[in-house]
C-alpha positions in Angstrom: 15.4 16.9 -26.5 15.0 13.4 -26.8 12.9 12.2 -29.7 10.2 9.8 -28.7 10.0 8.2 -32.2 13.6 7.4 -33.1 14.7 3.6 -32.3 17.3 3.4 -29.5 20.8 2.7 -30.6 23.2 0.5 -28.5 20.7 -1.8 -26.7 22.7 -4.9 -27.1 20.7 -8.4 -26.3 17.4 -9.0 -25.2 15.2 -6.8 -22.9 13.8 -8.1 -19.5 10.5 -6.8 -18.3 10.0 -7.4 -14.4 6.4 -6.7 -13.9 3.7 -8.6 -11.7 0.7 -7.1 -13.8 0.3 -8.6 -17.3 -1.3 -5.8 -19.0 1.3 -3.2 -17.9 3.8 -5.9 -18.6 2.4 -6.1 -22.2 2.4 -2.4 -22.5 6.0 -2.3 -21.6 6.7 -4.8 -24.3 5.4 -3.0 -26.9 7.0 0.2 -26.0 10.6 -1.4 -26.0 9.7 -3.0 -29.1 8.8 0.3 -30.5 12.0 1.6 -29.4 13.9 -1.1 -31.4 14.4 -3.8 -28.8 13.8 -7.0 -30.8 13.2 -9.5 -28.1 11.6 -8.9 -24.7 11.2 -11.4 -21.5 8.7 -10.9 -18.9 9.0 -11.8 -15.4 6.4 -11.9 -12.6 8.4 -12.6 -9.7 12.0 -12.2 -8.2 13.0 -15.9 -8.8 11.7 -15.7 -12.2 13.8 -12.8 -13.3 16.8 -14.2 -11.4 16.4 -17.3 -13.8 15.9 -15.2 -17.0 19.1 -13.2 -16.0 21.2 -16.2 -15.6 19.9 -18.0 -18.7 19.6 -15.5 -21.6 21.7 -12.7 -22.9 19.8 -9.7 -21.1 21.1 -6.1 -22.2 18.7 -4.1 -20.5 15.8 -4.1 -17.9 12.9 -2.3 -17.0 11.9 -3.0 -13.3 8.7 -2.6 -11.5 10.0 -1.9 -8.0 6.8 -3.7 -6.1 6.1 -7.3 -7.2 3.2 -8.3 -4.8 5.1 -9.2 -1.6 8.7 -8.5 -2.7 10.6 -5.7 -3.9 12.9 -5.7 -7.1 16.0 -4.9 -5.2 17.6 -8.3 -5.4 17.2 -8.4 -9.1 18.5 -4.6 -9.4 21.6 -5.9 -7.4 22.2 -8.8 -9.7 21.9 -6.5 -12.8 24.1 -4.2 -11.4 26.9 -6.7 -10.5 26.7 -7.9 -14.0 26.9 -4.4 -15.7 23.4 -4.8 -17.3 21.7 -1.4 -17.3 17.9 -1.1 -16.0 15.5 1.5 -14.9 12.9 1.5 -12.4 9.2 1.8 -13.5 6.9 2.5 -10.3 3.5 3.8 -9.3 5.7 5.3 -5.9 7.2 8.6 -6.1 10.4 7.7 -4.7 12.7 4.7 -4.3 12.4 4.6 -0.6 10.8 1.0 -0.7 14.5 -0.2 -1.5 16.9 -0.5 1.2 20.2 0.0 -1.1 20.7 3.4 -2.8 19.6 3.3 -6.3 19.3 7.1 -6.6 21.6 7.1 -9.8 19.3 4.8 -11.5 16.9 6.3 -14.1 13.0 5.7 -13.3 9.7 6.5 -14.9 6.5 6.5 -12.9 3.3 4.9 -13.8 1.7 5.3 -16.1 4.5 6.2 -18.4 4.7 7.2 -22.0 7.0 5.7 -24.7 8.9 9.2 -24.5 9.3 8.9 -21.0 11.0 5.5 -21.0 13.2 6.7 -23.9 14.2 9.7 -21.9 15.1 7.3 -19.2 16.9 4.6 -21.2 18.9 7.8 -22.8 20.1 8.7 -19.4 21.8 5.1 -19.3 24.1 6.2 -22.4 21.8 4.6 -25.1 20.7 7.2 -28.0 
């Protein structure tokens, strides 16, 4: 079983949190920092996330699937093309809102716990 208390090993670079709800984004930042991520950047839109990805050393991302009137699909495709691992966080039960097949990407349902996030990240190969 994956411990919810131990810090993650192997996350290189900063974390990107893509979430349009400020309170949820702040909670996600706390969770990731408690898991050992040193620096988190928050984006509330696709364009803001893509700008951050282009400019900063992102090593991991947590993506909300629905961002107001857009989805995170373009962000996920960009991360995937750059080899940057990510997980989805959503209030929806499946990934059917995305047109591409991201079934292999771990996801957590909102509201999520630190243990659930850590377990999803561990599926990416981080310990």
